[in-house]
Phi, psi and omega in degrees: 000131182258126173231127180273175185291334181272006177091351176293151186210156181226128184088182182205153173253007173128354174084189172074194188297325182300320179289326179293320178292325179299313185302320179299312178298313186296326175298319181296318175294319176299331180269015173117354182289167176289159175302152180223147170256110178267129176237136177213137161269114191298324177282308184287324184275322193235000180059034181263108189282007175288339175085175181086184180226163182218142172240124184232121178269121188251111184233148172284143185267334189307318182291349186231024182299323182299318180289323178296318180298317183297319174297320183295318183300321175300315178303313182300325177279004177067038174253133183272145176212171175242129180267129180244117179258127178272109185274061186267351176087180180085184184283332184252128178237097180298141172239157178212171177230154178215163179300157178284129178259103186300348180271356183248157176260138182234148359279156181216159178236133185225117185050242184254024179243131174252129183239130183228142182275129178252118186238160178293155178298135175304144188242120177264125175255117178261108179272103187103140184231053179270203185304311187293315179298329183286332171280324179290322184308302182301315182298315183298314178296324179292339180259022172067025169270141175277124185249136181242127174264135180239109182205136176286343178061034179292331181274356180070024185290337182242120169277325179203165180289124182300162182297332184279354182246142179275340179200162174228130182249118184275057178194153175262354188278131181305317183298318181289325180293316180290335172299323178272321190244000180103168183293137178274147183187215179306136178088002179260131176241117179259128187235116183268102190224034185283169182290346198225124185294331182290319181293314183304315181297317180298316178297314181294323184295322186282327184281324188299318179299344176250022190300328183291347183277333186267163174285328186194135175230123182225150183232135178275152172147172177284168173297329174300314181289321185295316179301314178293325174302306180307311184296317185286316182294317178293328177296335179284336178083000182273350183233135176271165179304315182300319180293317175306317181292349181276345184282134169275106184203121354290151184278161181093166174279153182274095181245013183060040180291142178239311183277159176309319182292321179288321181294322179299316176302316189293321181293310181296327172299316178299318181292326181294319182293323179287314180302321182268006179050043176275160176289129179258000000 
């Protein structure tokens, strides 16, 4: 959560009385005060009946902007790193970054060092830019997914890249897409929503052998369409039954959605569940 000296803020630690108290402390730090460790028992100190306790470290960012900018640049290049904050107190909290140790769990605190994993934003690739994609794109963007449109634009559906998308690739081919935005892999969510069932099948056939590399691969369509795709694709022998079972088809949670907006909500709910490793 970022808090400026004038009290303006970005993000949240959950709201309520604890956040109200924190903003006052953070304004003091933003105006030149020392870093502070705020500790509260939510019931005893603040009469918050949700229970539990919180420890919040409030630090000035100015002394470590160079390191933060470096980590952000790595994130933009889709490189993972660990940001280390030295919790020594005082006005200056030195930060540094280090490579990811895959044997460790993050975030973690060791002695007076707090280590947090900085990962690239989850990336949604919308294959097709029809009614559903136009409902999905702004919602995915609002949920902090980086949105890429993949559409050959033969129908003239796209005049320019919408504000909610970071890029538009005028192709459905994975090779063309990777040539433009980099290799697809962890953190990538592929949603196949094109106007043409033949195009859908071609995309799914090329993506399924690599399905373990992606975070999510989903296909729009009825159970009849999904069943016919399964029969034809497996018959070609390039895809295994296990790979097919990794496909989300029909994609989205079953909330009896009807309109593009409702279907978009069902899809993004499933993507958030996958991203957060929640039980679906």
